[in-house]
C-alpha positions as CSV (number, residue, x, y, z in Angstrom):
1,M,-22.9,-4.3,13.6
2,E,-23.9,-5.1,10.1
3,P,-21.6,-7.4,8.0
4,T,-19.1,-5.8,5.7
5,T,-20.2,-5.9,2.1
6,V,-17.2,-6.5,-0.1
7,P,-17.6,-6.1,-3.9
8,S,-17.9,-9.3,-6.0
9,V,-14.2,-9.5,-6.9
10,P,-11.9,-12.6,-6.1
11,P,-11.0,-12.8,-2.4
12,N,-8.9,-9.8,-1.5
13,E,-7.9,-9.0,2.1
14,F,-6.9,-5.5,1.3
15,I,-10.1,-4.5,-0.2
16,K,-11.7,-6.1,2.8
17,T,-9.7,-3.8,5.1
18,I,-10.8,-0.8,3.2
19,Y,-14.4,-1.7,3.8
20,E,-13.8,-2.4,7.3
21,R,-12.0,1.0,8.2
22,R,-14.2,3.2,10.6
23,S,-13.6,6.6,12.1
24,I,-13.6,5.7,15.8
25,R,-13.5,8.4,18.4
26,S,-13.8,6.5,21.7
27,F,-11.2,3.9,22.9
28,V,-10.9,1.3,25.6
29,D,-8.2,1.6,28.3
30,R,-5.9,-0.9,26.7
31,D,-2.2,-0.1,25.6
32,V,-1.1,-0.5,21.9
33,P,2.3,-2.2,21.5
34,D,5.0,-0.3,20.1
35,D,5.6,-3.1,17.4
36,L,2.0,-2.4,16.1
37,I,2.6,1.4,15.9
38,T,5.9,0.7,14.1
39,A,4.1,-1.5,11.6
40,C,1.6,1.3,11.0
41,L,4.4,3.8,10.5
42,K,6.2,1.7,8.1
43,A,3.1,1.2,5.9
44,A,2.6,4.9,6.1
45,N,6.0,5.5,4.9
46,K,5.5,3.4,1.9
47,A,3.1,5.8,0.4
48,P,3.9,7.5,-3.0
49,S,5.4,10.9,-2.6
50,A,6.2,13.5,-5.2
51,H,9.7,13.4,-6.4
52,N,10.1,10.7,-3.8
53,Q,10.8,13.5,-1.3
54,Q,8.9,11.7,1.5
55,S,8.5,15.2,3.1
56,W,6.5,14.0,6.0
57,R,7.2,13.6,9.7
58,F,5.5,11.1,12.2
59,I,5.4,12.1,15.7
60,V,4.3,9.4,18.2
61,V,2.7,10.9,21.2
62,R,1.9,9.1,24.6
63,G,1.8,10.0,28.4
64,Q,2.4,13.5,29.6
65,K,2.8,15.2,26.1
66,K,-0.6,13.6,25.0
67,K,-2.1,15.1,28.0
68,E,-0.7,18.5,27.3
69,L,-2.0,18.2,23.6
70,S,-5.7,17.5,24.9
71,E,-5.4,20.3,27.4
72,L,-4.2,22.7,24.7
73,I,-7.1,21.8,22.4
74,V,-9.7,22.4,25.4
75,N,-8.1,25.7,26.2
76,R,-8.1,27.0,22.6
77,A,-11.6,25.6,21.9
78,A,-13.1,28.5,24.0
79,G,-12.0,31.1,21.4
80,F,-13.9,29.6,18.5
81,P,-17.5,29.7,17.4
82,K,-19.9,27.1,18.9
83,A,-19.7,24.4,16.0
84,S,-15.9,24.6,15.9
85,A,-15.4,24.6,19.5
86,A,-17.7,21.4,19.9
87,L,-15.7,19.7,17.4
88,L,-12.4,20.7,19.1
89,R,-13.6,19.4,22.5
90,M,-14.7,16.2,20.8
91,A,-11.2,15.8,19.4
92,A,-9.8,16.4,22.9
93,R,-11.9,13.6,24.4
94,S,-10.7,11.2,21.6
95,I,-7.1,12.0,22.1
96,T,-7.6,11.7,26.0
97,S,-9.2,8.1,25.7
98,A,-6.7,6.8,23.0
99,P,-3.5,5.2,24.5
100,V,-1.5,6.8,21.6
101,V,-1.6,9.5,19.1
102,V,0.3,9.8,15.8
103,A,0.7,13.3,14.4
104,V,1.7,13.9,10.8
105,A,3.5,17.0,9.7
106,N,4.9,18.2,6.5
107,T,8.5,19.2,6.5
108,G,8.5,21.7,3.6
109,E,11.3,19.7,1.9
110,L,9.4,19.1,-1.3
111,I,8.6,22.8,-1.7
112,E,12.3,23.8,-1.4
113,H,13.3,21.0,-3.8
114,G,10.6,22.3,-6.3
115,K,11.8,25.9,-5.9
116,R,15.3,24.9,-6.8
117,L,14.3,22.5,-9.7
118,F,11.8,24.7,-11.6
119,A,12.8,28.3,-12.8
120,I,9.2,29.7,-12.4
121,D,7.7,32.3,-10.3
122,E,8.4,31.7,-6.6
123,D,4.8,32.2,-5.5
124,K,3.6,29.6,-8.2
125,A,6.3,27.1,-7.2
126,V,5.5,27.3,-3.6
127,D,1.7,26.8,-4.2
128,F,2.3,23.9,-6.7
129,F,4.7,22.0,-4.4
130,R,2.7,22.9,-1.3
131,T,-0.2,21.0,-2.9
132,M,2.0,18.1,-3.9
133,E,3.3,17.7,-0.5
134,I,-0.2,17.8,0.9
135,Q,-1.2,15.0,-1.5
136,S,1.8,12.9,-0.7
137,S,1.3,13.1,3.1
138,A,-2.6,12.4,2.6
139,A,-1.6,9.2,1.0
140,A,0.7,8.5,4.0
141,V,-2.1,9.2,6.5
142,E,-4.5,6.8,4.6
143,N,-1.9,4.1,4.5
144,L,-1.6,4.6,8.3
145,L,-5.4,4.3,8.7
146,L,-5.7,1.1,6.7
147,A,-2.7,-0.6,8.3
148,A,-4.1,0.1,11.8
149,T,-7.4,-1.5,10.7
150,S,-5.6,-4.5,9.4
151,L,-4.1,-4.8,12.7
152,G,-7.2,-4.7,14.6
153,L,-6.8,-1.2,15.8
154,A,-9.1,1.8,15.5
155,T,-8.3,5.3,14.4
156,V,-9.8,8.6,13.4
157,W,-8.3,11.6,11.3
158,L,-8.9,14.7,13.3
159,G,-9.1,17.2,10.5
160,I,-10.6,20.0,12.9
161,M,-7.0,20.2,14.4
162,Y,-6.0,22.2,11.4
163,L,-7.7,25.3,13.2
164,I,-5.0,25.4,15.7
165,K,-2.0,23.8,13.7
166,D,0.5,26.3,14.7
167,E,0.1,25.7,18.2
168,V,-0.1,21.9,18.0
169,L,3.3,22.1,15.9
170,E,4.9,24.3,18.7
171,L,3.7,21.9,21.4
172,L,5.3,19.0,19.4
173,G,8.7,20.7,18.8
174,E,8.0,21.0,15.0
175,P,8.5,24.2,12.9
176,K,5.5,26.2,11.8
177,G,4.2,25.2,8.4
178,E,1.9,22.6,6.9
179,F,0.3,20.3,9.1
180,M,-1.6,17.2,7.9
181,A,-3.1,15.1,10.7
182,I,-3.7,14.0,14.4
183,V,-4.6,10.5,14.5
184,P,-5.6,8.9,17.8
185,V,-4.9,5.1,17.8
186,G,-6.3,2.4,20.0
187,Y,-9.0,-0.3,20.4
188,T,-12.5,0.8,19.8
189,S,-14.9,0.9,22.7
190,R,-17.8,0.1,20.6
191,E,-18.5,-1.4,17.1
192,T,-20.1,0.7,14.5
193,S,-21.3,0.1,10.9
194,G,-20.0,3.5,9.5
195,P,-21.9,6.1,7.5
196,Q,-23.8,5.5,4.2
197,K,-21.7,6.2,1.2
198,K,-22.9,7.7,-2.0
199,K,-23.6,5.3,-4.8
200,L,-21.2,5.2,-7.6
201,D,-23.6,6.4,-10.2
202,V,-23.9,9.7,-8.3
203,I,-20.3,10.4,-8.1
204,V,-18.7,8.8,-11.1
205,K,-18.5,10.3,-14.7
206,R,-17.5,7.9,-17.4
207,F,-16.2,8.5,-20.9
208,N,-16.2,5.5,-23.3
C-alpha cells in the first residue's frame, strides 16, 4: 500500500483520516464491537442538518436480517440490465462479508416542517426540503464513514441500493420514502491505495 500523502499543513489527525478513508467491499470474518458502532453513529448524528431537524434514521443490521437483505438484493438483481445487476450482486457480497451493516434513511420530518413553515406551492416546498433533507443525511453518512476510518474500521457506501430502495425500506420496517445509504462496516480483507483523484486545478474555479 502506498503511504498516505497529507497536504503540507500543521499535523492534523482529522485531515489524515480523510486521506486514509477507502471504499472497501470485502471484509474479514471478525465482529465489530457495539461500542465502536455506537461511536460511529454518535459522530453521524453530529452532522449539520437543515433547521436542525436531524431527519435521519440509522438502522443497525446484523445476523438473520442482514442475510435477508443480501438475499433480497440477489433476487432483485435478476430483473435489472447486466451492469446494474452486476453492481447489485457485488453489493450483496459486500453485505454478506461484513459483520454489520448500517442503513441510513430519511424520515421526511424536514419536508413536513418546511411545508408548514413556508407559505409556498406545496410541490416546490417538497422539492426544496427534500433536497435539504438529502444534503443533511449525506453529511451524516460522511461523518459515519470518517469516524469508522478513524477507529480502524472499513466501510463502503453502496449507492446502487437506491434502485431497490422501497423494498429495502420495507424489509427494514421503515416507511417508503427517501433512502440515503447502505453501509457495510467491518475490517478490511486487503489494503488498497484507493483511486486517483483529479487535480485541484481541474475542478476548482477561483475568483479573486
